[in-house]
C-alpha positions, 0 to 999 in steps of 0.5 A: 778198704782193699783186702790186701791191706788187712794183714798189715792192719790186723797186725798193727791192731794186735800189737796195740792190744798187746800194748793194752795188756789184752790176754794172750788167749784173746790175741791168739783167738783174734789171729785165728779169726782174722786168718779165717777172714783173709782165707775167705777173701782169697777164696772168693777172690774178693779184692775189697774188704767192705760191707758187701764182702763182710755180709758174704763172710757172715753168711758163709759162717752160717752155711759153709759146713753145707759144701761138699768139702766142709767149711774152710774146705776142711772135712772136719768142719761139717757141722753148723757153728754155734750162734755164740761162735758166730757172735764172737766173729761178729764182736771181734771183727766189729772191734777191729773196724772200730779201732781202724776208725779211731786210729783214722785208717778209715772214715767209717766202719763197714760194720757200722749198721750191721745187726748183731747175730741173735744169740738165745740164752744158753740152754745147756742143762746141768748134770744131775747128782747121779750123773756127777757120781757116774762121771767120778766112778768112771774117773776112778776106773780111768788109766789116770784115775787120781788126775781125772777124779781131781779134774771132775771134782774141781770143775763141779766144786768150783764152776771154773771155765776150761781155760781157767782150769788149764792155766792153773799153776801149783803156786795158784792153789792152796789145798790147806785153805781150799782156795785158788786164784784164777785168771778169767775173762778180761785178764781179771784175777779172782779167788775160787774156793773148793771143799774138803773132798776135792782137797783130799783128791787133789792131795792124792793126785799130787802125792803121786806126781809132785811138782814145782810151784811154777809148774801146771797143776793139771798136766797132759798124759796123752800124745805129743803134749804129754807132760805139759800143761793140759789144753782146753782141747785135751780137757774137752776130749777127757770129759767126753771119754768119761761121759762115754764110760759113764754111759751119760745120755740126754746131757752135753758132756763138756767142761761147761756143763760142770759150770752150769752144775756148780751154779745150780747146786750152789743156789739149791744148797743155799748160796746167794746169787751175789756170791755166785757172781763173784765165784763165776767171775761174771761182770753183771748179775744179768748172766748170773740170774740165768742160773736162778731160773734153772735152780728154781726149775729144779726145785719145782721138779724135786717137789713134784717128785717128793711132795710131802702132800702127795705122799700122804695116805688120805 
C-alpha cells in the first residue's frame, strides 16, 4: 500500500468505528497513533506502508528516544516507551490492516506474520496503608483539600481507572447508597461501590462546590482547563504532586497504583476474586488473578513480621 493512501483509509476506518459505536477515547487514541505513523513515514521518506516500513516503525518506537532530539524530534520524549505502549501501537495498527483486508482494500495484511511484542505482567506494587494515609494527609494540606482528599479516597476505595474517574458526571454518583456507574473499556457500563468515609468526604467537597447533574464530579482547578472536567493528565499530575508532598519513595505514585492497592486490600479484607473481577471491569479472571498472587505475597510478608509463633518467649 502506498503511504499517501494511509490518511484517507484511516479516516474511512475511524468512521466505521464510529458507526460501530467505538468509544470516543478509542477513536481519539487511534488518531494519535496513526498520526505518529504518518509522521514517521514522511520523516523516513517512505513511499510505501508495508511490512518493511512497519518493521522500521516498530523498531523506531523502541529506539527513537535515543536520538539527540528525542522521539518524534521532540525533546519531551527522551525516555523509552513502556512495553504496554508498544503493544498498544501494535494492536491498533494490526486491527486497521485486518479491517483493510475485510473491506477488500488490500489482499493480505502486512502484519499477518508479525510476532506481537512481549509484555510481561505489570509488576507495579500497591501502596501500603501507611502510604495511603500519607497521601490523604498531603491532600488535606493542599490548596484544594476537599477535592484532593475525595479523589484519593475514591481511587483507593473503588479501584477505578483514571479515565473512568475523570468521566464521572454528578448524575452517575449516588452518595447516599455509596455507589456510582462508570463507562469502562469497550464502552461497557458497570457499577462501583464506595464506603462511608469516602461518601462523607465527597459530601464535604460537593457542599463547597455544588453542581448540576450533567456537570463533572471532579473538576480541574488549574491552568486553561480550570472549571472544566478533570483530565487524565491533570489527575496524573495531581497524584504525583501529592506523592512528592507525602515524600513517598520506592513506589510509583500514579492513579493506576491505587487500582492495584484497591485490589490487594479488597482480597486481604476477605473479598472474593469473582466480585473483584466485576468491580474492576475485567473481562476474564486471568487478569484479576494477578492480584491474588500480590495479595498472597502480602499475607506472607505480614506473617513474617507478626508471626505469633516467633513472638513466643520460648
